[in-house]
C-alpha positions as CSV (number, residue, x, y, z in Angstrom):
1,X,0.2,-0.1,-0.1
2,X,3.2,2.4,0.3
3,X,3.9,5.0,-2.1
4,X,6.4,3.7,-4.7
5,X,8.7,5.7,-6.7
6,X,7.5,6.5,-10.4
7,X,8.9,4.3,-13.0
8,X,11.2,6.0,-15.3
9,X,8.8,6.6,-18.2
10,X,6.4,8.5,-16.9
11,X,6.5,11.9,-16.1
12,X,5.0,13.8,-13.1
13,X,2.0,15.3,-14.0
14,X,1.5,19.1,-13.6
15,X,-0.9,20.6,-10.9
16,X,-3.4,22.0,-13.4
17,X,-3.8,18.3,-14.6
18,X,-6.1,18.0,-11.2
19,X,-8.7,19.6,-9.9
20,X,-8.4,23.4,-8.5
21,X,-7.8,22.4,-4.6
22,X,-7.0,18.8,-4.4
23,X,-4.4,19.6,-2.3
24,X,-6.4,21.7,0.4
25,X,-9.0,18.8,0.5
26,X,-5.8,16.6,1.1
27,X,-4.7,18.9,3.9
28,X,-8.0,18.7,5.4
29,X,-8.1,15.0,5.5
30,X,-5.3,14.7,6.8
31,X,-5.7,16.8,9.8
32,X,-9.0,15.0,10.7
33,X,-7.1,11.6,10.4
34,X,-4.0,12.9,12.6
35,X,-6.8,13.8,15.1
36,X,-8.0,10.1,15.4
37,X,-4.6,9.2,16.4
38,X,-4.7,8.9,20.3
39,X,-1.3,9.8,22.6
40,X,-0.4,6.2,22.4
41,X,-0.4,6.2,18.6
42,X,-3.2,4.0,17.8
43,X,-6.2,4.8,15.9
44,X,-9.4,3.5,16.9
45,X,-13.2,3.0,15.5
46,X,-15.4,0.8,16.9
47,X,-16.4,-2.0,14.8
48,X,-20.8,-1.1,14.0
49,X,-23.3,-3.4,14.8
50,X,-24.4,-6.0,11.9
51,X,-27.5,-7.9,11.0
52,X,-25.8,-11.3,11.7
53,X,-24.9,-11.1,14.9
54,X,-27.5,-9.1,15.8
55,X,-30.0,-11.8,14.8
56,X,-28.2,-14.6,16.3
57,X,-27.9,-12.5,19.8
58,X,-31.7,-12.1,19.5
59,X,-33.1,-15.5,18.7
60,X,-30.4,-16.7,21.8
61,X,-31.8,-14.2,24.0
62,X,-35.3,-15.3,23.8
63,X,-34.3,-18.2,25.9
64,X,-33.7,-15.2,28.3
65,X,-36.5,-13.8,29.6
66,X,-34.5,-11.4,31.9
67,X,-32.6,-9.9,29.3
68,X,-35.8,-8.7,27.5
69,X,-35.0,-5.4,27.5
70,X,-31.7,-5.8,25.9
71,X,-33.6,-8.2,23.6
72,X,-36.0,-5.2,22.3
73,X,-33.0,-3.2,21.6
74,X,-31.8,-6.2,19.5
75,X,-35.2,-6.3,17.6
76,X,-35.6,-2.5,17.0
77,X,-31.8,-2.4,15.4
78,X,-32.7,-5.1,13.2
79,X,-36.6,-3.9,12.0
80,X,-34.9,-0.5,11.0
81,X,-32.1,-2.2,9.0
82,X,-35.0,-4.2,7.4
83,X,-36.1,-2.0,4.3
84,X,-32.4,-1.6,3.1
85,X,-31.0,-5.2,3.8
86,X,-29.7,-7.3,1.3
87,X,-31.6,-10.6,0.8
88,X,-29.6,-12.4,3.0
89,X,-29.6,-10.0,5.7
90,X,-33.6,-10.1,5.4
91,X,-33.7,-13.8,5.3
92,X,-32.1,-13.5,8.8
93,X,-34.3,-10.5,10.1
94,X,-37.6,-12.5,8.8
95,X,-36.3,-15.8,10.6
96,X,-35.7,-14.2,13.8
97,X,-38.6,-11.5,14.2
98,X,-41.9,-13.8,13.3
99,X,-41.7,-14.5,9.2
100,X,-39.8,-17.6,9.4
101,X,-41.4,-18.8,5.9
102,X,-39.9,-16.0,4.4
103,X,-36.2,-17.1,4.9
104,X,-36.8,-20.1,2.5
105,X,-36.6,-17.6,-1.0
106,X,-32.9,-16.6,-0.5
107,X,-30.4,-17.7,-3.0
108,X,-27.8,-18.8,-1.0
109,X,-25.4,-19.7,-4.2
110,X,-25.2,-16.0,-4.8
111,X,-23.8,-15.5,-1.9
112,X,-21.4,-18.7,-1.8
113,X,-19.9,-17.7,-5.3
114,X,-18.6,-14.2,-3.7
115,X,-16.3,-16.6,-1.3
116,X,-13.2,-18.3,-2.8
117,X,-14.1,-21.6,-4.5
118,X,-12.3,-23.7,-1.7
119,X,-15.0,-22.7,0.9
120,X,-17.7,-22.9,-0.9
121,X,-19.1,-26.3,0.7
122,X,-18.0,-25.0,4.5
123,X,-19.8,-21.7,3.5
124,X,-23.3,-23.8,2.4
125,X,-23.0,-25.2,5.5
126,X,-22.4,-22.4,7.5
127,X,-25.1,-20.0,6.2
128,X,-27.6,-23.2,6.3
129,X,-26.6,-23.3,10.2
130,X,-26.8,-19.6,10.6
131,X,-30.2,-19.2,9.3
132,X,-31.5,-22.5,11.2
133,X,-29.9,-20.8,14.7
134,X,-31.8,-17.5,13.7
135,X,-35.1,-19.6,13.2
136,X,-35.5,-19.9,9.4
137,X,-38.0,-22.1,8.1
138,X,-35.5,-24.3,6.5
139,X,-35.2,-28.3,5.8
140,X,-32.1,-29.2,8.4
141,X,-30.1,-30.8,6.2
142,X,-27.9,-33.8,7.5
143,X,-24.5,-32.6,8.6
144,X,-22.4,-32.8,5.3
145,X,-19.9,-35.0,4.6
146,X,-16.6,-34.9,7.0
147,X,-14.5,-33.2,4.3
148,X,-16.6,-30.3,4.1
149,X,-16.9,-29.6,8.0
150,X,-12.9,-30.7,8.5
151,X,-11.4,-28.5,10.6
152,X,-7.9,-29.7,8.6
153,X,-5.9,-26.7,7.8
154,X,-8.1,-24.2,9.1
155,X,-6.9,-21.6,11.3
156,X,-8.5,-21.3,15.4
157,X,-11.6,-18.9,14.3
158,X,-12.8,-21.4,11.1
159,X,-12.2,-24.2,13.9
160,X,-14.5,-23.0,16.1
161,X,-17.3,-21.6,13.6
162,X,-17.2,-24.9,11.4
163,X,-17.4,-26.8,15.1
164,X,-20.3,-24.9,15.6
165,X,-21.7,-25.0,12.3
166,X,-21.3,-28.9,12.9
167,X,-23.2,-29.3,16.1
168,X,-25.6,-26.9,15.1
169,X,-26.7,-29.1,11.9
170,X,-26.9,-32.2,13.9
171,X,-29.0,-30.9,16.7
172,X,-31.3,-29.5,14.1
173,X,-31.1,-32.6,11.8
174,X,-31.5,-35.2,14.9
175,X,-27.9,-37.0,14.5
176,X,-26.4,-35.9,17.8
177,X,-24.2,-39.2,17.6
178,X,-21.9,-37.4,15.0
179,X,-21.1,-34.6,17.6
180,X,-18.1,-36.1,18.8
181,X,-16.5,-35.0,22.6
182,X,-13.5,-33.5,21.1
183,X,-16.2,-30.9,19.2
184,X,-17.5,-29.7,22.7
185,X,-14.5,-29.4,23.8
186,X,-13.3,-27.5,21.1
187,X,-16.5,-24.8,21.8
188,X,-16.0,-24.7,25.9
189,X,-12.5,-23.9,25.3
190,X,-13.6,-20.6,23.5
191,X,-15.4,-19.8,26.9
192,X,-13.5,-19.9,29.6
193,X,-12.6,-16.1,30.1
194,X,-13.1,-12.7,31.1
195,X,-13.7,-11.6,26.8
196,X,-15.0,-12.5,24.2
197,X,-12.8,-15.2,22.8
198,X,-10.6,-13.4,20.1
199,X,-12.6,-10.6,20.0
200,X,-14.9,-12.4,17.7
201,X,-18.3,-12.2,18.1
202,X,-19.7,-14.2,15.1
203,X,-17.7,-16.9,16.7
204,X,-18.9,-16.5,20.1
205,X,-22.4,-16.0,19.1
206,X,-22.2,-19.5,17.2
207,X,-20.5,-21.3,20.0
208,X,-23.0,-20.3,22.5
209,X,-26.3,-21.3,19.8
210,X,-24.2,-24.6,20.2
211,X,-23.6,-25.3,23.3
212,X,-27.5,-24.0,24.2
213,X,-28.9,-26.7,21.4
214,X,-26.7,-29.3,23.3
215,X,-28.0,-28.6,26.5
216,X,-26.1,-29.4,30.1
217,X,-23.9,-26.0,29.7
218,X,-26.4,-23.7,31.2
219,X,-24.6,-21.3,33.1
220,X,-21.8,-21.3,30.8
221,X,-24.1,-19.9,28.2
222,X,-25.6,-17.7,30.6
223,X,-22.3,-16.2,31.1
224,X,-21.7,-15.8,27.4
225,X,-24.8,-14.1,27.0
226,X,-23.2,-11.4,29.5
227,X,-20.3,-11.0,28.0
228,X,-22.1,-10.5,24.6
229,X,-24.3,-8.0,26.1
230,X,-21.4,-5.9,27.0
231,X,-20.3,-5.2,23.3
232,X,-24.0,-4.1,22.2
233,X,-23.7,-1.5,20.7
234,X,-25.8,2.4,21.2
235,X,-28.1,1.6,18.4
236,X,-29.0,-1.5,20.0
237,X,-27.2,-3.9,17.5
238,X,-24.5,-6.5,18.2
239,X,-21.1,-6.2,16.1
240,X,-18.9,-8.8,14.1
241,X,-15.9,-8.1,16.1
242,X,-14.8,-6.2,19.2
243,X,-12.8,-3.8,17.2
244,X,-10.0,-4.1,14.5
245,X,-7.5,-1.5,15.5
246,X,-4.7,-2.6,15.1
247,X,-5.9,-2.8,11.0
248,X,-6.9,0.9,11.7
249,X,-3.4,1.7,13.0
250,X,-1.4,0.2,10.2
251,X,-3.9,1.2,7.3
252,X,-3.6,5.0,8.8
253,X,0.0,5.0,8.9
254,X,0.8,4.1,5.5
255,X,-1.9,7.1,4.7
256,X,-0.2,9.5,6.6
257,X,3.4,8.9,6.0
258,X,2.2,9.1,2.1
259,X,0.9,12.4,2.8
260,X,3.1,14.2,4.8
261,X,2.2,13.9,8.4
262,X,4.6,15.1,10.9
263,X,7.4,12.6,11.7
264,X,6.1,12.2,15.3
265,X,2.9,11.2,14.4
266,X,4.2,8.5,12.3
267,X,6.4,7.6,15.4
268,X,3.6,7.0,17.5
269,X,2.0,4.8,15.1
270,X,5.0,2.9,14.1
271,X,6.3,2.3,18.1
272,X,2.4,1.4,18.8
273,X,2.3,-1.1,16.1
274,X,5.6,-3.0,17.1
275,X,3.7,-3.0,20.8
276,X,1.3,-5.0,19.2
277,X,3.3,-7.5,17.5
278,X,2.1,-11.0,18.7
279,X,4.8,-13.8,19.7
280,X,5.1,-15.6,16.1
281,X,6.4,-12.3,15.1
282,X,2.9,-11.6,13.1
283,X,0.2,-9.3,13.6
284,X,-3.8,-9.6,14.4
285,X,-6.8,-7.3,13.6
286,X,-6.7,-6.8,17.4
287,X,-5.0,-6.8,20.3
288,X,-7.3,-9.2,21.7
289,X,-7.0,-12.0,19.1
290,X,-3.6,-14.2,18.7
291,X,-4.3,-15.5,15.4
292,X,-1.9,-13.5,13.2
293,X,-2.9,-12.7,9.4
294,X,-1.0,-11.8,6.3
295,X,-2.9,-8.6,5.9
296,X,-1.8,-7.3,9.1
297,X,1.3,-8.1,9.0
298,X,2.6,-7.4,5.2
299,X,0.8,-3.8,5.9
300,X,2.8,-3.4,9.0
301,X,5.8,-4.2,7.5
302,X,5.5,-2.3,4.8
303,X,4.9,0.9,7.3
304,X,8.0,0.0,9.4
305,X,10.3,-0.8,6.5
306,X,9.5,2.5,5.2
307,X,9.9,4.5,8.0
308,X,13.1,2.6,8.9
309,X,13.4,3.3,12.5
310,X,16.6,1.4,13.6
311,X,15.0,0.1,16.9
312,X,12.0,-1.5,14.8
313,X,14.5,-3.8,13.2
314,X,14.0,-6.8,15.2
315,X,10.5,-6.4,14.9
316,X,11.1,-6.0,11.4
317,X,12.8,-9.2,10.6
318,X,10.5,-11.0,13.2
319,X,7.5,-10.3,10.9
320,X,9.5,-10.9,7.8
321,X,9.9,-14.3,8.9
322,X,6.5,-14.9,9.9
323,X,5.4,-14.1,6.8
324,X,7.8,-16.3,5.2
325,X,6.6,-18.9,7.4
326,X,3.3,-19.0,5.7
327,X,4.6,-19.4,2.1
328,X,2.8,-22.3,0.1
329,X,4.2,-24.4,-2.1
330,X,2.3,-23.0,-5.0
331,X,4.7,-19.6,-4.3
332,X,1.5,-18.1,-3.0
333,X,0.5,-16.6,0.6
334,X,-2.9,-17.9,2.4
335,X,-4.7,-15.7,4.9
336,X,-3.8,-17.5,7.9
337,X,-2.0,-20.5,8.8
338,X,0.7,-22.3,6.5
339,X,-0.7,-25.3,4.7
340,X,-4.4,-23.7,3.7
341,X,-5.0,-22.7,0.4
342,X,-3.0,-19.4,-0.9
343,X,-4.9,-16.4,-2.0
344,X,-4.6,-14.2,-4.6
345,X,-5.0,-10.9,-2.7
346,X,-2.7,-11.9,0.6
347,X,0.1,-13.0,-2.0
348,X,0.1,-9.1,-3.5
349,X,0.2,-8.1,0.3
350,X,2.7,-10.5,0.6
351,X,4.9,-9.4,-2.5
352,X,4.5,-5.4,-1.2
353,X,6.2,-6.1,2.2
354,X,9.0,-8.5,1.0
355,X,9.8,-6.3,-1.6
356,X,10.5,-3.3,0.5
357,X,13.6,-5.7,1.4
358,X,14.0,-8.5,-1.6
359,X,14.3,-11.5,0.1
360,X,18.1,-13.3,-0.9
361,X,16.3,-16.0,-2.2
362,X,15.0,-14.4,-5.6
363,X,12.7,-17.7,-6.2
364,X,10.2,-16.3,-3.3
365,X,9.1,-13.2,-5.1
366,X,9.4,-15.1,-8.7
367,X,7.3,-17.6,-7.7
368,X,4.4,-15.0,-5.7
369,X,4.5,-13.3,-9.0
370,X,3.9,-16.1,-11.3
371,X,0.9,-17.2,-9.0
372,X,-0.3,-13.5,-8.6
373,X,-0.2,-13.3,-12.4
374,X,-1.8,-16.9,-13.1
375,X,-4.9,-15.8,-10.6
376,X,-5.5,-12.9,-12.8
377,X,-9.2,-12.9,-15.0
378,X,-9.2,-12.1,-18.4
379,X,-11.1,-8.7,-17.7
380,X,-8.1,-7.8,-15.0
381,X,-9.6,-8.7,-11.8
382,X,-8.9,-11.3,-9.6
383,X,-11.0,-13.7,-7.2
384,X,-12.5,-12.8,-4.4
385,X,-11.4,-11.3,-1.5
386,X,-11.8,-9.8,1.7
387,X,-13.3,-6.9,-0.1
388,X,-16.8,-6.2,-1.5
389,X,-14.5,-3.9,-4.0
390,X,-13.2,-5.9,-7.1
391,X,-10.7,-3.0,-7.1
392,X,-9.3,-3.8,-3.9
393,X,-7.0,-6.8,-4.9
394,X,-6.5,-4.7,-8.8
395,X,-4.9,-2.0,-7.0
396,X,-2.9,-4.1,-4.4
397,X,-1.8,-6.0,-7.2
398,X,-0.8,-3.2,-9.4
399,X,1.5,-1.6,-6.8
400,X,3.0,-5.2,-6.5
401,X,4.3,-5.3,-9.9
402,X,4.9,-1.6,-10.0
403,X,8.2,-2.2,-10.2
404,X,8.8,-5.3,-12.1
405,X,9.6,-5.6,-15.8
406,X,8.7,-9.2,-15.9
407,X,6.6,-9.9,-19.1
408,X,3.9,-11.4,-17.0
409,X,3.9,-8.2,-14.9
410,X,3.5,-6.1,-17.5
411,X,0.3,-8.0,-18.9
412,X,-1.1,-8.0,-15.4
413,X,-0.2,-4.4,-15.0
414,X,-2.0,-3.5,-18.5
415,X,-5.2,-6.0,-17.9
416,X,-5.6,-4.8,-14.2
417,X,-5.1,-0.7,-15.4
418,X,-7.2,-1.1,-18.5
419,X,-10.4,-2.8,-16.3
420,X,-10.1,0.2,-13.9
421,X,-10.3,3.0,-16.7
422,X,-12.9,1.3,-18.7
423,X,-15.6,1.0,-15.5
424,X,-15.2,4.2,-14.1
425,X,-18.7,5.7,-13.7
426,X,-19.9,9.0,-15.6
427,X,-19.8,10.5,-12.0
428,X,-15.9,10.1,-12.0
429,X,-16.2,7.7,-9.5
430,X,-15.9,3.9,-9.6
431,X,-18.1,1.3,-7.6
432,X,-17.5,-1.8,-6.0
433,X,-18.4,-3.6,-8.8
434,X,-18.7,-2.4,-12.7
435,X,-22.1,-2.0,-12.5
436,X,-22.8,-0.3,-8.9
437,X,-22.8,3.0,-8.0
438,X,-19.7,5.0,-7.1
439,X,-18.2,5.0,-3.2
440,X,-15.1,6.8,-2.4
441,X,-13.2,3.6,-0.7
442,X,-13.8,1.6,-4.3
443,X,-12.5,5.6,-6.0
444,X,-9.3,5.6,-4.0
445,X,-8.1,2.2,-4.6
446,X,-9.1,2.9,-8.4
447,X,-6.6,6.4,-8.3
448,X,-4.1,4.6,-6.3
449,X,-3.5,1.9,-9.4
450,X,-4.1,4.8,-12.0
451,X,-0.8,6.7,-10.8
452,X,0.9,3.9,-12.0
453,X,0.1,5.0,-16.0
454,X,0.8,7.8,-18.4
455,X,-2.4,9.9,-18.2
456,X,-4.1,12.1,-15.7
457,X,-7.5,12.9,-17.0
458,X,-9.4,9.6,-15.5
459,X,-7.5,10.3,-11.9
460,X,-8.6,13.8,-11.9
461,X,-12.2,13.0,-12.4
462,X,-12.0,10.3,-9.6
463,X,-10.3,13.4,-7.2
464,X,-13.1,15.6,-8.6
465,X,-15.7,12.9,-7.3
466,X,-14.0,12.4,-3.8
467,X,-13.7,16.5,-2.8
468,X,-17.6,16.6,-3.8
469,X,-18.1,13.6,-0.8
470,X,-15.7,15.5,1.8
471,X,-17.6,17.2,4.6
472,X,-17.4,20.6,6.5
473,X,-14.9,18.2,9.3
474,X,-12.7,17.2,6.5
475,X,-14.1,13.6,6.6
476,X,-14.9,11.2,3.4
477,X,-18.1,9.4,4.2
478,X,-18.2,6.0,2.5
479,X,-19.8,2.7,2.7
480,X,-18.0,-0.4,3.7
481,X,-16.0,-2.6,1.8
482,X,-14.7,-4.8,4.6
483,X,-15.6,-8.4,4.7
484,X,-15.7,-11.1,7.7
485,X,-16.5,-13.8,7.1
486,X,-16.7,-14.0,3.4
487,X,-19.3,-12.7,2.3
488,X,-20.5,-10.8,5.1
489,X,-19.6,-7.0,4.9
490,X,-18.9,-5.2,8.5
491,X,-18.6,-1.5,9.2
492,X,-15.6,0.6,10.3
493,X,-16.1,4.2,9.2
494,X,-12.6,5.5,9.8
495,X,-11.8,3.5,6.4
496,X,-13.0,5.4,4.5
497,X,-11.2,8.7,5.3
498,X,-7.9,6.5,5.3
499,X,-7.9,4.9,2.1
500,X,-8.9,8.5,0.8
501,X,-5.9,10.0,2.4
502,X,-3.8,7.3,0.8
503,X,-5.2,7.6,-2.5
504,X,-4.4,11.6,-2.0
505,X,-1.0,10.4,-0.4
506,X,0.4,8.1,-3.7
507,X,-1.4,11.3,-6.1
508,X,0.8,13.6,-4.3
509,X,4.2,12.2,-5.3
510,X,3.1,11.8,-8.6
511,X,2.3,15.1,-9.1
512,X,4.8,17.8,-9.8
513,X,5.8,19.5,-6.2
514,X,3.8,22.9,-6.1
515,X,6.2,25.5,-4.6
516,X,3.9,27.3,-2.5
517,X,2.2,24.4,-1.1
518,X,2.9,23.5,2.5
519,X,2.4,20.3,4.5
520,X,1.9,21.8,7.6
521,X,-1.2,20.7,9.7
């Protein structure tokens, strides 16, 4: 995500090729993001309520009459969301709010197609289990074969979620004999603590539903309900994660560094991130979690290596080793653990981190590039990743190959950039999909990629769109593209500001310097 040096064949764009006032817009947004940095260097924005967790919580609370007031608040949140919810969320709301038959009409195949192919069998079972847990009137299918709900190669969050799905489906279809002692022990292991396990409220709720259906765990389930309700948001709903503070801090650091923020701000952020590093050398999305991931680790390594504080050298080396340890035999990188299927977007992320200081073994980057190029579709896009916007993986792949001269790097870059230019909307922005209305985050992704090609015109139109979306505080309001688990979207509003600022930062390095412009804040 960091700014790359402009390739030699690209000349700087003149400032007058862009909309008047774009630097002022960047300054205002930079100031706004700086003000979101806490004294300890962290950037924190609570994860907002979501239909999925709220529906699961309301269904569970129906068996706890002494929590009726909390249940009413959740029901109010769901009813307010009903009119604008997508079909899957509408089915969940219908199931838990008294119209269970309405949940039959949802097309699960359409949602399964939004996740990577290697997850499809597990996703179908998960969707069915979640709908059943919410009270949907669908036929309880037998537990899928062992390979569909196997924990082999899964990271701990997925292990717990998959085990809960297995238990919910087994109890719903009357085949409890398929539930093993180790399944129950795994679920119980997530509950013996004072906080939400790994900060993941979806896994917490799925586990509570599974244990409640099994019976014999009433005190533990009640305790879990009490922990759950501590995370209830002011609007009455329940979020996906307690927080994603590490991700917000990491991406804000990259954006602020690109946009010329004062060094003391960057220093505070990088020091904060080094303190968050996990024992295995990687980073997780939140301090509460122990499960590390390639995305957080890669972006933080980009920031630390670009800022280049000697005091962080040990953290950098440990992080690089953690990253390299997950590399697959196909040259790609998974999201979480070694041995899991490689993913294109995570491979682009790893290339971006490792190329800051190319590994001694050149085969690492060569193999990763081969995997990345092989994953590109003919239209220039890539398979589903952790974003609802197809431009998320596109911009990260363009950055990954921006300095490479290999023939397939050129093909990848050309296809990706052609796709972006071809799918620009009449208002100058870009949407999550080619037929979607423009949104600031997708537009920011597009602008970042387009800074590595010759023509300023599409970028200028995109910047005009972003400037029109900036409010009086300097902030940018955008729909969310963050996904977890795939394909459920969750919302962290500050990410709209962060990625828009990141786009302005890349642009500021692509435009000829303006002698009268100051970076003071």
